[in-house]
C-alpha positions in Angstrom: 0.0 0.0 0.0 1.1 3.5 -0.8 -0.5 6.8 0.2 0.3 10.3 -1.0 -1.4 13.5 0.3 -1.8 16.3 -2.2 -2.3 20.0 -1.5 -5.0 21.3 -3.8 -3.8 24.9 -3.5 -0.2 24.4 -4.3 -0.1 20.9 -5.9 2.6 19.8 -3.5 2.5 16.2 -2.3 3.5 14.4 0.9 4.5 10.7 0.9 3.0 8.7 3.8 5.0 5.7 5.1 2.3 3.0 5.2 4.4 0.0 4.2 4.4 -1.6 7.6 3.2 -5.1 7.3 0.7 -5.0 10.2 0.0 -1.3 10.7 0.0 0.1 7.2 -3.7 0.3 7.0 -4.0 2.0 10.4 -1.4 4.6 9.5 -3.2 5.4 6.3 -6.6 5.8 8.1 -5.1 7.9 10.8 -3.6 10.3 8.2 -6.9 10.3 6.3 -8.7 11.3 9.5 -6.5 14.4 9.7 -7.0 15.6 6.2 -7.6 19.3 5.8 -10.2 20.8 3.5 -7.6 21.7 0.9 -6.0 18.2 0.9 -6.9 14.9 -0.8 -5.3 11.5 -0.6 -4.2 9.1 -3.3 -4.0 5.5 -2.0 -2.4 2.9 -4.2 -2.9 -0.8 -3.6 -1.6 -3.9 -5.5 -3.7 -7.0 -5.4 -5.0 -6.5 -1.8 -6.7 -9.3 0.1 -10.3 -9.1 1.0 -9.7 -8.3 4.7 -7.3 -5.4 4.0 -9.5 -3.8 1.4 -12.6 -4.2 3.6 -11.0 -2.4 6.5 -10.0 0.5 4.3 -13.2 0.4 2.3 -15.3 0.5 5.5 -13.4 3.7 6.5 -13.9 5.2 3.1 -17.5 4.1 2.9 -17.1 2.0 -0.2 -20.0 -0.2 -1.3 -19.5 -3.9 -0.6 -20.1 -4.7 -4.3 -17.4 -2.3 -5.3 -15.0 -3.9 -2.8 -15.8 -7.3 -4.2 -15.2 -6.2 -7.8 -11.8 -4.6 -6.7 -10.7 -7.8 -5.0 -11.8 -10.3 -7.6 -10.9 -8.2 -10.7 -11.8 -9.6 -14.2 -14.3 -6.8 -14.7 -15.3 -5.2 -18.0 -14.4 -1.5 -18.2 -17.3 0.3 -16.5 -18.2 3.1 -14.2 -20.5 2.8 -11.2 -21.6 5.5 -8.7 -22.2 4.5 -5.1 -23.4 7.6 -3.3 -20.5 10.1 -3.3 -18.0 7.5 -4.6 -17.4 6.9 -8.3 -15.9 3.5 -9.2 -14.2 3.1 -12.6 -12.8 -0.2 -13.9 -10.2 0.0 -16.6 -8.2 -2.7 -18.3 -4.4 -2.2 -18.5 -2.7 -3.7 -21.5 0.9 -4.2 -22.7 2.6 -6.0 -25.5 5.2 -8.7 -24.7 7.7 -8.6 -27.6 9.4 -11.8 -26.8 6.3 -13.9 -27.2 4.2 -11.5 -29.4 1.4 -11.7 -26.8 -0.9 -9.0 -25.5 -1.2 -9.2 -21.7 -3.9 -7.5 -19.8 -4.4 -6.4 -16.2 -6.9 -4.2 -14.4 -7.1 -1.1 -12.4 -10.1 -0.1 -10.2 -10.3 3.6 -9.5 -12.4 4.9 -6.6 -13.0 8.7 -6.4 -14.5 10.3 -3.2 -14.8 13.9 -2.1 -11.3 13.8 -0.6 -9.6 10.7 -1.8 -8.7 8.6 -4.8 -8.1 4.9 -4.4 -6.5 2.7 -7.1 -6.5 -1.1 -6.8 -4.2 -2.7 -9.4 -4.1 -6.3 -10.7 -1.4 -7.4 -13.2 2.3 -6.8 -13.8 1.9 -3.4 -15.5 1.7 -0.5 -13.1 0.3 2.7 -14.7 0.1 4.5 -11.4 3.9 5.1 -11.3 3.8 7.1 -14.5 0.6 8.8 -13.5 2.2 10.0 -10.2 5.2 11.3 -12.1 2.9 13.3 -14.4 1.0 14.7 -11.5 4.3 15.8 -9.9 5.2 17.5 -13.2 1.8 19.1 -13.6 0.7 20.7 -10.3 -2.3 22.2 -12.1 -3.8 18.7 -12.4 -3.2 17.9 -8.8 -5.1 21.1 -7.9 -8.2 19.6 -9.5 -8.4 17.1 -6.7 -9.2 13.3 -7.0 -10.4 13.8 -10.6 -6.9 14.7 -11.5 -5.8 11.2 -10.4 -8.5 9.7 -12.6 -7.3 11.6 -15.6 -3.6 10.8 -15.0 -4.2 7.1 -14.7 -6.6 6.8 -17.6 -4.2 8.9 -19.8 -1.3 6.6 -19.0 -3.4 3.5 -19.8 -4.7 4.9 -23.1 -1.1 5.9 -24.1 -0.1 2.3 -23.4 -2.9 1.2 -25.7 -1.5 3.3 -28.5 2.0 1.9 -28.0 0.7 -1.7 -28.0 -1.4 -1.1 -31.1 1.7 0.2 -32.9 3.6 -3.0 -32.0 0.7 -5.2 -33.1 0.5 -3.3 -36.3 4.2 -4.0 -36.9 3.6 -7.8 -36.4 0.6 -7.6 -38.7 2.6 -5.9 -41.5 5.3 -8.6 -41.2 2.7 -11.3 -41.3 1.1 -9.8 -44.5 4.5 -9.7 -46.2 5.0 -13.4 -45.4 1.5 -14.3 -46.6 2.0 -12.7 -50.0 5.6 -13.8 -50.4 6.5 -16.6 -52.9 7.5 -18.9 -50.0 5.1 -21.8 -49.4 4.9 -21.5 -45.6 1.8 -22.5 -43.6 1.1 -19.4 -41.5 -2.4 -20.3 -40.4 -1.4 -20.8 -36.8 0.5 -17.5 -36.6 -2.4 -15.6 -38.1 -4.9 -17.2 -35.7 -2.6 -16.5 -32.8 -2.3 -12.8 -33.7 -6.0 -12.5 -34.3 -6.7 -13.9 -30.8 -4.4 -11.3 -29.3 -6.2 -8.6 -31.3 -9.6 -9.8 -30.0 -8.3 -9.6 -26.5 -7.0 -6.1 -27.3 -10.4 -5.2 -28.7 -12.3 -6.6 -25.7 -10.2 -4.4 -23.4 -10.4 -1.1 -25.3 -13.9 -1.2 -26.9 -16.0 -1.1 -23.7 -13.9 1.7 -22.3 -15.0 4.2 -25.0 -18.6 4.8 -23.5 -17.0 4.8 -20.0 -14.7 7.8 -20.8 -17.2 9.7 -23.0 -19.4 11.1 -20.1 -16.2 12.6 -18.5 -15.7 14.8 -21.6 -18.7 17.1 -20.8 -19.0 19.7 -18.1 -22.1 18.1 -16.7 -20.2 16.3 -13.9 -19.7 17.8 -10.5 -16.1 18.3 -11.4 -14.2 21.5 -12.3 -15.0 22.7 -15.8 -11.3 22.9 -16.8 -11.0 19.1 -16.5 -13.3 18.4 -19.5 -10.7 19.3 -22.2 -8.2 16.8 -20.7 -10.7 14.0 -20.8 -11.7 15.0 -24.3 -8.0 14.5 -25.3 -8.0 11.0 -23.6 -11.3 10.1 -25.4 -9.8 11.2 -28.7 -6.7 9.0 -28.3 -8.9 6.2 -27.1 -11.3 6.4 -30.1 -8.4 6.6 -32.5 -6.8 3.5 -31.0 -10.1 1.7 -30.9 -10.6 2.4 -34.6 -7.1 1.1 -35.4 -7.7 -2.1 -33.4 -11.0 -2.7 -35.3 -9.3 -2.2 -38.6 -6.5 -4.6 -37.6 -9.1 -7.2 -36.6 -10.9 -6.9 -40.0 -7.6 -6.9 -41.8 -6.5 -10.1 -40.0 -9.7 -11.8 -41.1 -8.9 -10.8 -44.7 -5.3 -12.0 -44.3 -6.5 -15.3 -43.0 -8.9 -15.7 -45.9 -6.2 -14.7 -48.4 -3.8 -17.2 -46.9 -6.4 -20.0 -47.0 -7.1 -19.2 -50.6 -3.4 -19.3 -51.3 -3.1 -22.7 -49.6 -6.0 -23.9 -51.8 -4.2 -22.6 -54.9 -1.1 -24.5 -53.8 -3.1 -27.7 -53.5 -4.7 -27.1 -56.9 -1.2 -26.7 -58.4 0.0 -29.9 -56.8 -3.0 -31.8 -58.0 -2.5 -30.4 -61.6 1.1 -31.5 -61.6 0.3 -34.9 -60.2 -2.5 -35.3 -62.8 -0.2 -34.1 -65.6 2.6 -36.6 -64.7 0.0 -39.4 -64.3 -1.3 -38.7 -67.8 2.2 -38.6 -69.2 3.1 -42.0 -67.7 -0.3 -43.4 -68.8 0.8 -43.7 -72.4 3.9 -45.9 -71.8 1.9 -47.9 -69.2 -0.9 -48.5 -71.7 1.4 -49.6 -74.6 3.5 -51.8 -72.2 0.3 -53.3 -70.8 -1.0 -54.2 -74.2 2.2 -55.9 -75.3 2.6 -57.5 -71.9 -0.5 -59.6 -72.3 1.5 -62.3 -74.2 -1.1 -63.4 -76.7 0.1 -65.7 -79.4 -1.1 -63.7 -82.3 -0.2 -59.9 -81.9 1.0 -57.6 -84.7 4.6 -56.8 -85.0 5.7 -59.6 -82.5 7.9 -61.1 -85.2 9.0 -57.8 -86.7 12.6 -56.9 -86.3 11.9 -53.2 -85.5 8.8 -53.8 -83.3 10.5 -53.2 -80.0 12.2 -49.9 -81.0 9.0 -48.8 -82.6 7.0 -49.5 -79.4 9.6 -47.5 -77.4 9.4 -44.6 -80.0 5.6 -44.5 -79.7 5.8 -44.4 -75.9 8.4 -41.6 -76.0 6.6 -39.6 -78.7 3.2 -39.8 -76.8 4.8 -38.8 -73.5 6.7 -36.0 -75.1 3.7 -34.5 -76.8 1.7 -34.6 -73.5 4.6 -33.0 -71.6 4.8 -30.2 -74.2 1.1 -29.6 -74.0 1.0 -29.5 -70.2 4.1 -27.3 -70.1 2.5 -24.8 -72.5 -0.7 -24.6 -70.4 1.2 -24.1 -67.1 0.5 -27.5 -65.5 4.1 -28.3 -65.1 
């Protein structure tokens, strides 16, 4: 657990030492009890257990359902209001270059009159960068807890854009391989990347209607915060559009690859059929003369054997030339 106290008037922050294993929650609650009217607290927690979050949630008057969602995670992006507390669930997302996988986590953000509480699940921690931005922009800290919401969502949406660019790079390389002359079966790679894009889409698409209400001045927030959320919504919408386009393009790439595999199979069948037809003529002639009947033409002819070989070679040669001209060989 981490806790930072911000001064709304100056934007200055004070780090509270609440890392004690047994007394961290008590230290935090004692400091929250002494908050002044021009102060607000930002509490950051990483995968807390039920008991710890219930104790803090009871003090902050969080709804039991909100506490349950924060502990269990695996929520769709959403926003819920419980009295004076706004709860916002956001999916974190990052691209693992080594395995070309899209990994997801979750951040639950609670905003109250004098506090912001973030509960994080997953390896990626957007709150560190958000805290750095708040330190560099005291004007955002002066906006109160809503400044924390903006900073965290802005960092997460920026990470979406970075992950989308890396997925786009992999998709471009996959397209190049699909339409190259090499005969490689890329079905598994295409399907794997499409599965990652679907996971990406499921994380980002539901967040668009969640962020959209924050872009208007109709909330009980300072009016100057609306342009900041409009900027976040614009970046989010642009990334969502790009992810949708990549999903559609991957479907087209998969169809094109399957069509190309079908073409390879047709080419192979044509070659096999052409060679079978070429060898059919020698097989037919040899089969006829191999029946060993007593009375067959040219059996006693001196040039019968060379003539039979010549007929075989001529027939096979004519078929080879015809197939070659038509592109079957």
